[in-house]
LUMTI-925846 format. One record per residue: residue in one letter; x, y, z of N, C-alpha, C in turn. Coordinates in steps of 0.2 Angstrom, whole numbers, padded with zeros to 4 digits, always signed. Layout:
BEGIN
AXYZXYZXYZ...
This chain:
BEGIN
M+0003+0298+0409+0005+0304+0405+0011+0308+0409K+0015+0310+0405+0021+0314+0408+0021+0320+0404N+0023+0326+0407+0025+0332+0404+0033+0332+0404V+0036+0333+0398+0043+0332+0397+0046+0339+0396V+0052+0340+0398+0057+0345+0397+0062+0342+0393V+0064+0345+0387+0070+0343+0383+0075+0349+0383V+0081+0347+0385+0087+0352+0386+0093+0349+0383G+0097+0353+0380+0104+0351+0378+0109+0351+0383T+0113+0345+0383+0117+0344+0389+0124+0347+0387Q+0126+0350+0381+0132+0352+0380+0132+0360+0378W+0135+0362+0373+0135+0369+0371+0130+0370+0365G+0124+0367+0365+0119+0367+0360+0121+0363+0354D+0117+0363+0349+0118+0360+0342+0118+0352+0343E+0115+0350+0349+0115+0343+0350+0111+0339+0346G+0106+0342+0342+0101+0338+0338+0095+0338+0341K+0093+0343+0345+0087+0344+0349+0081+0344+0344G+0082+0347+0338+0076+0348+0333+0073+0341+0331K+0077+0336+0330+0074+0330+0328+0071+0326+0334I+0074+0327+0339+0071+0323+0345+0064+0327+0347V+0064+0333+0348+0058+0337+0349+0053+0336+0344D+0055+0336+0338+0050+0334+0333+0046+0327+0334W+0051+0322+0336+0048+0316+0337+0043+0316+0343L+0045+0319+0348+0041+0319+0354+0035+0324+0353S+0036+0329+0349+0030+0333+0348+0024+0330+0344D+0026+0325+0341+0021+0321+0338+0016+0317+0343Q+0019+0316+0349+0015+0313+0354+0012+0318+0359A+0015+0324+0359+0012+0329+0364+0006+0333+0361D+0003+0336+0365-0003+0340+0363-0001+0348+0363V+0004+0350+0367+0006+0357+0368+0014+0357+0368I+0017+0361+0364+0024+0362+0364+0026+0369+0366I+0030+0370+0371+0031+0377+0374+0039+0378+0373R+0040+0384+0370+0047+0386+0370+0048+0391+0376F+0053+0390+0380+0053+0394+0387+0059+0399+0388Q+0064+0399+0383+0069+0404+0384+0073+0405+0377G+0077+0410+0377+0081+0411+0371+0078+0416+0366G+0080+0416+0361+0077+0420+0355+0079+0417+0349H+0079+0421+0343+0080+0418+0337+0088+0417+0335N+0092+0417+0341+0099+0415+0340+0100+0408+0341A+0095+0404+0342+0095+0396+0342+0091+0393+0337G+0094+0389+0333+0090+0386+0327+0089+0378+0328H+0083+0376+0326+0082+0369+0326+0080+0367+0319T+0084+0362+0316+0082+0360+0310+0078+0353+0310L+0073+0353+0306+0068+0347+0306+0068+0345+0299V+0068+0338+0298+0068+0335+0292+0062+0330+0292I+0056+0332+0288+0050+0328+0289+0048+0327+0282D+0047+0321+0280+0045+0318+0273+0049+0322+0268G+0056+0322+0269+0060+0325+0264+0060+0333+0264V+0056+0336+0268+0056+0344+0268+0060+0346+0274T+0064+0351+0273+0068+0354+0279+0065+0360+0281Y+0064+0360+0288+0062+0366+0291+0067+0369+0296K+0069+0375+0295+0074+0378+0300+0070+0383+0304L+0069+0381+0310+0065+0386+0315+0070+0389+0320R+0068+0395+0321+0072+0399+0326+0069+0402+0332L+0063+0404+0331+0058+0406+0337+0052+0401+0338L+0050+0399+0332+0044+0395+0333+0045+0388+0336P+0041+0386+0341+0042+0379+0343+0042+0374+0338S+0045+0368+0339+0045+0363+0334+0038+0360+0332G+0034+0360+0337+0027+0357+0336+0023+0361+0330I+0025+0367+0328+0022+0371+0323+0021+0368+0317V+0025+0363+0315+0025+0360+0309+0020+0354+0309R+0017+0352+0314+0013+0347+0315+0005+0349+0316K+0001+0346+0313-0006+0347+0313-0009+0345+0320N-0014+0349+0322-0018+0348+0329-0013+0348+0335K-0008+0353+0334-0004+0354+0340-0004+0361+0342I-0003+0363+0348-0003+0370+0350+0004+0372+0352S+0007+0377+0349+0014+0379+0350+0013+0386+0354I+0018+0386+0359+0018+0392+0363+0025+0395+0364I+0025+0401+0363+0031+0405+0365+0030+0408+0372G+0034+0406+0377+0033+0408+0384+0036+0414+0385N+0035+0417+0391+0037+0423+0394+0045+0424+0394G+0048+0418+0395+0055+0418+0395+0059+0419+0389V+0056+0419+0383+0059+0421+0377+0059+0428+0375V+0064+0430+0372+0064+0437+0369+0063+0437+0362V+0058+0441+0359+0055+0440+0353+0057+0446+0348D+0060+0445+0343+0061+0450+0338+0055+0450+0333P+0050+0454+0334+0043+0454+0330+0044+0453+0322W+0049+0457+0320+0050+0456+0312+0053+0449+0310A+0058+0447+0314+0060+0440+0313+0055+0435+0314L+0051+0436+0319+0045+0431+0320+0041+0431+0314L+0039+0437+0311+0034+0437+0305+0037+0434+0299E+0044+0435+0298+0048+0432+0293+0048+0425+0293E+0049+0422+0299+0049+0415+0300+0042+0412+0299I+0037+0415+0301+0030+0413+0300+0029+0412+0292E+0031+0418+0289+0030+0418+0281+0034+0412+0278E+0040+0411+0281+0044+0406+0278+0041+0399+0278I+0039+0397+0284+0036+0390+0284+0029+0390+0281S+0026+0396+0281+0019+0396+0278+0020+0394+0270S+0026+0396+0267+0027+0395+0260+0028+0388+0259K+0030+0384+0264+0031+0377+0264+0025+0373+0266G+0019+0376+0266+0013+0373+0267+0011+0372+0275V+0014+0375+0279+0013+0375+0286+0008+0381+0288E+0002+0379+0291-0003+0384+0293-0001+0387+0300V-0001+0393+0300+0000+0396+0307-0005+0401+0308N-0009+0400+0314-0015+0404+0315-0015+0405+0323E-0021+0408+0325-0022+0409+0332-0024+0403+0336N-0025+0398+0332-0027+0392+0335-0021+0387+0337N-0016+0388+0333-0010+0383+0335-0004+0387+0337L-0004+0394+0337+0001+0398+0340-0001+0403+0345I+0002+0402+0351+0001+0407+0357+0007+0410+0359I+0007+0416+0360+0013+0420+0362+0011+0423+0369S+0015+0423+0374+0014+0426+0380+0014+0433+0379E+0009+0437+0382+0009+0444+0381+0015+0447+0386S+0018+0443+0390+0024+0446+0394+0031+0445+0390V+0031+0443+0384+0038+0442+0381+0041+0449+0380N+0047+0449+0381+0051+0456+0380+0053+0456+0372L+0052+0462+0369+0054+0462+0362+0061+0464+0361I+0064+0462+0355+0070+0464+0353+0069+0469+0348L+0072+0475+0349+0071+0480+0344+0077+0482+0340P+0077+0486+0335+0082+0488+0331+0089+0490+0335F+0088+0494+0340+0093+0497+0344+0097+0491+0348H+0093+0486+0349+0096+0480+0353+0101+0476+0348R+0099+0475+0342+0103+0472+0337+0109+0476+0335E+0108+0483+0335+0114+0487+0333+0119+0487+0339I+0117+0488+0345+0122+0488+0351+0125+0482+0351D+0122+0476+0350+0125+0469+0351+0130+0469+0346E+0129+0471+0340+0134+0471+0334+0140+0475+0336L+0139+0481+0338+0144+0486+0340+0148+0484+0345R+0146+0481+0350+0150+0479+0356+0154+0473+0354E+0151+0468+0350+0155+0463+0348+0161+0464+0344D+0159+0469+0339+0165+0471+0334+0170+0475+0338L+0168+0478+0343+0173+0482+0347+0177+0478+0352S+0175+0472+0353+0178+0468+0359+0185+0465+0357G+0187+0465+0351+0193+0462+0348+0194+0455+0351S+0199+0454+0354+0201+0447+0356+0196+0445+0362N+0192+0449+0365+0188+0447+0370+0181+0446+0368K+0180+0444+0361+0173+0443+0359+0170+0437+0362I+0163+0438+0364+0160+0432+0367+0158+0427+0361G+0157+0429+0355+0154+0425+0350+0147+0425+0349T+0144+0431+0350+0136+0431+0350+0134+0431+0343T+0128+0430+0342+0125+0430+0335+0123+0437+0332K+0124+0442+0336+0123+0449+0335+0116+0450+0333R+0111+0446+0336+0104+0447+0335+0100+0451+0340G+0104+0454+0345+0101+0458+0350+0098+0454+0356I+0100+0448+0357+0097+0444+0362+0099+0447+0369G+0106+0447+0370+0109+0450+0376+0106+0456+0378P+0107+0461+0374+0104+0468+0376+0097+0468+0377A+0093+0464+0374+0086+0463+0376+0085+0461+0383Y+0088+0455+0384+0088+0453+0391+0090+0458+0396E+0095+0462+0395+0098+0467+0399+0092+0472+0401D+0089+0474+0395+0083+0479+0396+0078+0476+0401K+0077+0469+0400+0071+0466+0404+0073+0466+0411V+0079+0465+0413+0082+0465+0420+0082+0472+0422G+0084+0477+0418+0084+0484+0419+0077+0487+0420R+0072+0483+0418+0065+0486+0419+0063+0492+0414R+0067+0491+0408+0065+0497+0403+0063+0494+0397S+0061+0487+0397+0060+0484+0391+0053+0485+0388V+0052+0485+0382+0045+0485+0378+0043+0478+0378R+0037+0476+0381+0034+0470+0381+0029+0469+0376L+0027+0463+0374+0022+0463+0369+0015+0466+0371M+0013+0466+0377+0007+0469+0379+0007+0477+0378D+0013+0479+0378+0014+0487+0377+0012+0489+0370L+0011+0484+0366+0009+0486+0359+0001+0487+0359K-0002+0486+0364-0009+0487+0364-0011+0494+0366S-0006+0498+0368-0008+0504+0371-0002+0509+0369E-0004+0515+0365+0000+0520+0363+0004+0523+0369S+0000+0524+0374+0003+0527+0380+0008+0523+0383A+0007+0516+0384+0011+0512+0387+0018+0511+0382L+0017+0511+0376+0022+0510+0371+0027+0516+0372D+0024+0522+0372+0027+0529+0373+0032+0528+0379R+0029+0526+0385+0032+0526+0391+0038+0522+0391Q+0037+0516+0388+0043+0511+0388+0048+0512+0383L+0046+0515+0377+0051+0517+0373+0055+0523+0375E+0052+0528+0379+0056+0533+0382+0061+0530+0387N+0059+0525+0391+0063+0522+0396+0069+0519+0393A+0068+0515+0387+0073+0511+0384+0078+0516+0380L+0075+0521+0377+0079+0525+0373+0083+0530+0377F+0081+0532+0383+0085+0536+0388+0092+0533+0389H+0091+0526+0390+0097+0522+0391+0101+0521+0385H+0098+0519+0380+0102+0517+0374+0105+0523+0370N+0101+0528+0370+0104+0534+0366+0110+0537+0370A+0110+0536+0376+0116+0539+0380+0122+0535+0378I+0121+0528+0377+0127+0524+0375+0129+0525+0368R+0124+0526+0364+0125+0527+0357+0129+0534+0356K+0127+0539+0360+0131+0545+0360+0138+0544+0361G+0139+0540+0366+0146+0539+0368+0150+0535+0363L+0147+0531+0359+0150+0528+0354+0150+0531+0347G+0148+0538+0347+0148+0542+0341+0142+0540+0336K+0137+0537+0338+0131+0535+0334+0125+0539+0335K+0121+0540+0329+0115+0544+0329+0110+0541+0335K+0107+0546+0337+0101+0544+0342+0096+0540+0338F+0092+0536+0342+0086+0533+0339+0081+0537+0340K+0076+0538+0335+0071+0542+0336+0064+0538+0338K+0061+0540+0343+0056+0536+0346+0050+0536+0341K+0049+0542+0338+0043+0543+0334+0043+0538+0328E+0048+0537+0325+0049+0532+0319+0048+0525+0321L+0052+0523+0327+0051+0516+0329+0044+0515+0332K+0041+0520+0335+0034+0519+0337+0029+0517+0331K+0030+0521+0326+0026+0520+0320+0027+0513+0317E+0033+0511+0317+0035+0504+0314+0031+0499+0319L+0032+0500+0325+0029+0495+0330+0021+0494+0330L+0018+0500+0329+0011+0500+0329+0009+0497+0322H+0013+0498+0317+0011+0495+0311+0011+0487+0311I+0015+0484+0314+0015+0477+0314+0012+0474+0320A+0010+0478+0325+0006+0476+0331+0001+0471+0330P-0004+0473+0326-0010+0468+0325-0008+0461+0322K-0002+0461+0319+0000+0455+0316+0003+0450+0321I+0005+0453+0327+0008+0449+0332+0003+0449+0338L-0001+0454+0340-0005+0454+0345-0011+0449+0345K-0012+0447+0339-0018+0442+0338-0016+0435+0341F-0009+0434+0342-0007+0428+0345-0006+0428+0353S-0007+0434+0356-0005+0435+0363-0010+0433+0368H-0008+0430+0373-0012+0427+0379-0008+0428+0385Q-0012+0427+0391-0009+0425+0397-0007+0418+0397V-0001+0416+0396+0001+0409+0395+0000+0405+0401W+0001+0408+0407+0001+0404+0413-0007+0401+0414Q-0011+0405+0412-0018+0403+0412-0020+0397+0407K-0017+0398+0401-0018+0393+0396-0015+0386+0398I-0009+0387+0402-0006+0380+0404-0010+0377+0410D-0013+0381+0414-0017+0379+0419-0023+0375+0416E-0026+0378+0411-0032+0375+0407-0029+0368+0404F-0023+0368+0401-0021+0362+0398-0020+0356+0404K-0017+0359+0409-0016+0354+0415-0023+0351+0417K-0028+0355+0418-0035+0352+0420-0037+0347+0415K-0036+0348+0408-0038+0344+0403-0033+0338+0402K-0028+0337+0406-0023+0332+0406-0020+0332+0399K-0018+0337+0396-0014+0338+0390-0007+0336+0391K-0004+0333+0386+0003+0331+0387+0007+0337+0384I+0011+0340+0389+0015+0346+0387+0023+0344+0386L+0025+0347+0381+0033+0346+0380+0036+0353+0380F+0041+0354+0384+0044+0360+0385+0051+0360+0381E+0052+0365+0377+0057+0364+0372+0062+0370+0374G+0068+0367+0376+0074+0372+0377+0078+0374+0371A+0081+0380+0371+0086+0382+0366+0093+0382+0369Q+0098+0382+0364+0105+0382+0366+0106+0375+0371G+0111+0376+0375+0113+0370+0379+0115+0372+0386I+0115+0367+0391+0116+0369+0398+0123+0373+0399L+0128+0371+0395+0134+0374+0396+0135+0381+0394L+0129+0383+0391+0128+0391+0389+0124+0394+0394D+0122+0391+0399+0117+0394+0404+0121+0400+0407I+0117+0406+0408+0120+0412+0411+0123+0411+0418D+0121+0406+0422+0123+0405+0429+0128+0399+0429H+0126+0393+0425+0130+0387+0426+0134+0385+0420G+0135+0390+0415+0139+0388+0409+0146+0391+0410T+0149+0391+0404+0156+0393+0404+0157+0401+0403Y+0155+0404+0409+0154+0411+0409+0161+0414+0408P+0162+0420+0404+0157+0424+0401+0154+0422+0394F+0157+0416+0392+0155+0414+0385+0149+0410+0385V+0144+0413+0387+0137+0410+0388+0132+0414+0384T+0126+0411+0384+0120+0415+0382+0117+0420+0388S+0112+0423+0386+0109+0428+0391+0103+0426+0395S+0102+0419+0395+0096+0417+0399+0098+0410+0402N+0094+0408+0406+0095+0401+0409+0092+0396+0405T+0097+0391+0403+0095+0386+0398+0094+0379+0402V+0095+0379+0409+0094+0373+0412+0086+0371+0413A+0085+0365+0414+0078+0362+0414+0073+0366+0419A+0076+0369+0424+0072+0372+0429+0069+0379+0426A+0072+0381+0421+0070+0387+0418+0063+0386+0414A+0061+0380+0413+0055+0378+0409+0049+0381+0413A+0049+0380+0420+0044+0382+0424+0043+0390+0424I+0049+0393+0425+0049+0401+0425+0048+0404+0419G+0050+0401+0413+0050+0404+0407+0043+0403+0403S+0039+0399+0407+0032+0398+0404+0026+0399+0408G+0028+0399+0415+0022+0401+0420+0019+0395+0423C+0023+0391+0425+0019+0385+0429+0024+0383+0434G+0021+0379+0439+0025+0376+0445+0029+0371+0442P+0035+0370+0446+0040+0364+0444+0037+0357+0445N+0031+0357+0449+0028+0350+0450+0024+0348+0443L+0024+0353+0438+0020+0351+0432+0025+0347+0428I+0032+0347+0429+0037+0344+0425+0038+0337+0428Q+0038+0332+0424+0038+0325+0427+0044+0321+0424Y+0047+0323+0419+0053+0320+0416+0057+0325+0412I+0064+0324+0413+0068+0328+0409+0073+0324+0405L+0073+0326+0399+0077+0322+0394+0082+0327+0391G+0089+0325+0392+0094+0328+0390+0096+0326+0383I+0097+0330+0378+0100+0328+0371+0107+0329+0371T+0111+0324+0369+0118+0323+0370+0121+0321+0363K+0126+0325+0360+0129+0322+0354+0134+0317+0356S+0136+0313+0351+0140+0307+0353+0148+0310+0353Y+0149+0316+0351+0155+0319+0352+0153+0326+0354T+0158+0331+0354+0156+0338+0357+0158+0343+0351T+0153+0348+0351+0154+0354+0347+0153+0360+0351R+0156+0366+0348+0154+0372+0351+0155+0377+0345V+0150+0382+0345+0151+0388+0341+0153+0394+0345G+0157+0398+0342+0160+0404+0345+0166+0403+0349Q+0167+0408+0354+0173+0408+0358+0171+0404+0364G+0177+0403+0368+0176+0400+0375+0180+0394+0376P+0180+0391+0382+0184+0385+0384+0181+0379+0380F+0185+0374+0378+0183+0368+0375+0189+0363+0376P+0188+0360+0382+0194+0355+0384+0196+0350+0379T+0191+0347+0376+0192+0341+0371+0192+0343+0364E+0193+0350+0362+0193+0352+0355+0199+0348+0351L+0197+0347+0345+0202+0344+0340+0203+0348+0335K+0209+0351+0334+0211+0355+0329+0216+0352+0324D+0213+0346+0322+0217+0342+0317+0212+0338+0312K+0215+0334+0309+0211+0330+0303+0205+0327+0306T+0205+0324+0312+0200+0321+0316+0194+0326+0317G+0196+0332+0320+0191+0337+0321+0188+0339+0314N+0192+0340+0309+0189+0341+0302+0184+0336+0300L+0186+0330+0301+0182+0324+0299+0175+0324+0302L+0175+0325+0309+0169+0326+0313+0165+0331+0310G+0168+0337+0309+0164+0343+0306+0161+0342+0299K+0165+0338+0295+0162+0337+0288+0157+0332+0288R+0158+0326+0292+0153+0321+0292+0146+0323+0296G+0147+0327+0301+0142+0329+0305+0138+0336+0302K+0141+0338+0297+0138+0344+0294+0138+0350+0299E+0143+0351+0303+0143+0355+0309+0144+0363+0307F+0138+0365+0305+0137+0373+0303+0131+0375+0307G+0131+0381+0310+0125+0383+0313+0119+0384+0309T+0113+0383+0312+0107+0384+0308+0106+0391+0307V+0107+0395+0312+0106+0402+0312+0111+0406+0308T+0117+0405+0310+0123+0409+0308+0127+0406+0302S+0126+0399+0301+0130+0396+0296+0138+0396+0298R+0139+0398+0305+0146+0397+0307+0149+0390+0308K+0155+0389+0306+0158+0382+0307+0158+0381+0314R+0156+0375+0316+0157+0373+0323+0164+0370+0325R+0166+0371+0331+0172+0368+0333+0170+0361+0335C+0175+0356+0334+0173+0349+0336+0178+0346+0340G+0176+0341+0344+0181+0337+0349+0178+0331+0351W+0181+0327+0355+0179+0321+0358+0174+0322+0363F+0170+0317+0364+0165+0317+0369+0168+0318+0376D+0165+0323+0380+0167+0326+0386+0162+0323+0392G+0164+0317+0395+0159+0315+0400+0159+0319+0406V+0164+0322+0407+0164+0327+0413+0159+0332+0413L+0159+0335+0407+0154+0341+0406+0147+0338+0406V+0146+0333+0402+0139+0330+0402+0136+0327+0409R+0141+0324+0413+0139+0322+0419+0137+0328+0424Q+0141+0333+0423+0139+0339+0427+0132+0342+0425S+0131+0343+0418+0125+0345+0416+0119+0341+0418I+0120+0334+0419+0114+0330+0421+0113+0331+0428K+0118+0332+0432+0117+0334+0439+0113+0341+0440I+0115+0346+0437+0113+0352+0437+0105+0353+0435S+0104+0349+0430+0097+0349+0427+0092+0344+0430G+0095+0339+0434+0091+0334+0436+0088+0329+0430I+0092+0328+0426+0090+0324+0420+0089+0317+0421N+0083+0314+0419+0082+0307+0420+0085+0303+0415A+0086+0305+0409+0089+0301+0403+0091+0305+0398I+0096+0302+0393+0098+0306+0388+0096+0303+0381A+0095+0307+0376+0095+0305+0369+0102+0306+0366L+0105+0301+0364+0112+0301+0361+0111+0302+0353T+0114+0307+0351+0113+0309+0343+0119+0308+0340K+0119+0308+0333+0124+0308+0328+0129+0302+0329L+0127+0297+0331+0132+0291+0332+0135+0289+0326D+0131+0290+0320+0134+0288+0314+0140+0292+0311V+0140+0298+0314+0146+0302+0312+0153+0299+0314L+0153+0295+0319+0159+0292+0321+0161+0285+0317D+0157+0283+0312+0158+0277+0309+0164+0276+0306E+0168+0281+0303+0174+0280+0300+0180+0280+0304L+0179+0281+0310+0185+0282+0315+0188+0275+0317S+0194+0274+0317+0197+0268+0320+0198+0268+0327E+0199+0274+0330+0200+0275+0337+0196+0281+0339I+0192+0280+0345+0188+0285+0348+0189+0286+0355K+0189+0292+0357+0191+0294+0364+0185+0297+0368I+0185+0296+0375+0180+0299+0379+0184+0302+0385C+0183+0309+0386+0186+0312+0392+0182+0310+0398T+0186+0307+0403+0183+0304+0409+0185+0309+0415K+0190+0312+0415+0192+0317+0420+0196+0322+0417Y+0198+0327+0422+0203+0333+0420+0209+0333+0424K+0214+0336+0422+0220+0337+0426+0221+0345+0426L+0221+0347+0432+0222+0355+0433+0227+0356+0438D+0232+0359+0436+0238+0361+0441+0241+0355+0444G+0241+0349+0440+0244+0343+0443+0239+0339+0447K+0233+0341+0448+0228+0337+0452+0223+0335+0447I+0220+0329+0449+0214+0326+0445+0208+0328+0448I+0204+0331+0444+0197+0333+0446+0192+0330+0441E+0186+0330+0444+0180+0327+0440+0174+0332+0439Y+0176+0338+0438+0171+0343+0436+0174+0349+0433L+0170+0353+0430+0173+0359+0426+0173+0365+0431P+0179+0367+0433+0179+0373+0437+0175+0379+0435S+0173+0383+0440+0169+0389+0438+0174+0395+0435S+0180+0395+0437+0184+0400+0434+0186+0399+0427Y+0185+0405+0423+0187+0405+0416+0195+0403+0415E+0199+0406+0419+0206+0404+0419+0207+0397+0420D+0204+0394+0425+0205+0387+0426+0202+0382+0421Q+0196+0385+0418+0193+0381+0412+0198+0380+0406M+0201+0386+0405+0206+0386+0400+0212+0382+0401K+0214+0380+0407+0220+0376+0409+0219+0369+0410V+0212+0367+0411+0211+0360+0412+0214+0355+0406E+0216+0350+0407+0219+0345+0402+0214+0339+0403P+0211+0337+0397+0207+0331+0397+0211+0324+0398I+0208+0320+0402+0211+0313+0403+0206+0308+0399Y+0209+0304+0394+0205+0301+0390+0205+0293+0391E+0199+0290+0390+0199+0283+0389+0198+0281+0381K+0202+0277+0379+0202+0275+0372+0197+0269+0370F+0194+0270+0364+0189+0264+0362+0191+0263+0355E+0191+0256+0353+0192+0254+0346+0185+0256+0342G+0186+0259+0336+0181+0261+0332+0178+0255+0329W+0172+0256+0326+0168+0250+0323+0169+0250+0315K+0171+0255+0312+0173+0255+0305+0167+0252+0300T+0161+0253+0302+0156+0251+0298+0150+0255+0299S+0145+0256+0294+0140+0261+0295+0135+0259+0300T+0133+0264+0304+0127+0263+0308+0121+0267+0306R+0122+0270+0300+0117+0275+0298+0110+0271+0297G+0105+0274+0300+0098+0271+0299+0097+0265+0303V+0101+0263+0307+0100+0257+0312+0094+0259+0317K+0090+0254+0318+0084+0256+0322+0083+0251+0328N+0088+0246+0328+0088+0242+0334+0095+0241+0337I+0095+0242+0344+0102+0242+0347+0106+0236+0346E+0102+0230+0345+0106+0224+0344+0109+0224+0337A+0107+0228+0333+0110+0228+0326+0116+0232+0325L+0118+0236+0331+0124+0240+0331+0130+0235+0331P+0136+0238+0329+0142+0234+0329+0144+0234+0337N+0147+0228+0339+0149+0227+0346+0153+0233+0349N+0158+0236+0345+0162+0242+0347+0157+0248+0348A+0152+0249+0344+0148+0254+0345+0144+0254+0352K+0142+0247+0353+0138+0246+0359+0142+0247+0365K+0149+0245+0365+0153+0246+0370+0154+0254+0372Y+0155+0258+0366+0155+0265+0367+0149+0268+0370I+0143+0266+0368+0137+0268+0371+0136+0267+0378Y+0138+0260+0380+0137+0258+0387+0143+0262+0392A+0148+0263+0389+0153+0267+0393+0151+0274+0394I+0148+0277+0389+0145+0284+0390+0140+0284+0396E+0135+0279+0395+0130+0278+0400+0133+0277+0407D+0138+0273+0408+0141+0272+0415+0144+0278+0417L+0148+0282+0413+0152+0288+0415+0147+0294+0417I+0142+0295+0413+0138+0301+0415+0133+0300+0420G+0131+0293+0422+0127+0292+0428+0119+0293+0426A+0118+0292+0419+0111+0292+0417+0110+0287+0411K+0104+0285+0411+0102+0280+0406+0102+0283+0399I+0103+0280+0394+0102+0282+0387+0095+0279+0385S+0090+0284+0383+0084+0282+0382+0082+0281+0374S+0087+0284+0370+0086+0283+0363+0093+0285+0360I+0094+0283+0354+0100+0284+0350+0098+0286+0343S+0101+0291+0340+0099+0294+0334+0105+0292+0329T+0103+0289+0323+0108+0286+0319+0107+0290+0312S+0103+0295+0311+0103+0299+0305+0099+0305+0307P+0099+0310+0302+0094+0316+0304+0087+0314+0303E+0086+0309+0299+0079+0307+0298+0075+0305+0304R+0069+0307+0305+0065+0306+0311+0065+0298+0313E+0064+0294+0308+0062+0287+0309+0069+0283+0311D+0075+0286+0309+0081+0282+0311+0083+0284+0318T+0079+0280+0323+0080+0281+0330+0080+0275+0333I+0084+0273+0337+0084+0267+0342+0080+0269+0348L+0074+0267+0349+0071+0269+0355+0071+0264+0361V+0074+0266+0366+0075+0261+0372+0069+0263+0377E+0067+0269+0378+0062+0271+0383+0059+0278+0380N+0052+0278+0380+0048+0283+0378+0046+0287+0384P+0048+0293+0385+0046+0297+0391+0038+0298+0392F+0035+0298+0386+0028+0300+0387+0024+0293+0389D+0027+0287+0388+0024+0281+0390+0025+0279+0397L+0029+0282+0401+0031+0280+0408+0025+0282+0413
């Protein structure tokens, strides 16, 4: 039995939803440990599409326990809308299959507004946030003025935390010429929805300890990608939480020794949403073709994703930072029509060859990719379930990636459908 962490190795949108769904069928408990409803997972099961933002992917499967850990920031209204949405598709959500840490920090209306205001006023310095209040909510958490789920149990606690938060936010709003938020109205709204959310709340660390003693299989589900990590990503064009595998322990309430296998999800090419460095970006017909064939639009925002060649330098760096055991390679079939395919193996910076992404934003924008070229296979790989059935050129491409990144490829996805997967190694069977 293994407890498995799943993280994205690029800038998110690697296809984690499908892989997590496949793994959640074998797991007993699925835990979301960071991020908010700014990250979406799309699942396709028996022809039904589920677009999840806050709920762990295991929620769509019967007899699974889904957990939202303390590392997540939760918009309570968005969560209730999401529960209602998937309930309309026949998925039952109740206190038996959904647990929310009572320590989660809440995203409130003033978080959403300040997020939008700051982004709109940033001009050319936009970060590219989803404007859902994620960053401001994490700021309040670190500033010790956040409203947590547990605060909804007590009017006095809610009063205290709202006063702390609004003292800060109303000062900023005044400076921006915006009306002050009134505590009384917001408190009334929160107390109204409190019973609908509090029924799911628990001390998650205790629940995890129970599951450990019962030898339950636990799957930790990350959001976004490692290159968006607040410490290890392309700062400042990053998210507001730690997206690396180590965050699974902190964001759920368990020791790192509970994690036995780390699976990185890696797209066969590279995409990015929003602003920031992107060394292998293609602003030509090839980039457009990748976007069209890969249906590269954000699950949450519907924003068009930027597309480029596979960047082995970045993926190798992500693998080292997160201690990844193996990767699941996704969207191989998107490359089927290309006659030539490239992989970035190194960078050139100020005339020197380097094999890592520098920490400086200025240097990140200056690096030039050095490519290795591969002949395309010009035939369909869609739906292939056996690696030997792949075209020889596709296998050469896969093995070259494996050698470059320094990690084995445990599975290859050949379509969005769950069953269209070439399985080399199952982490739960090791």
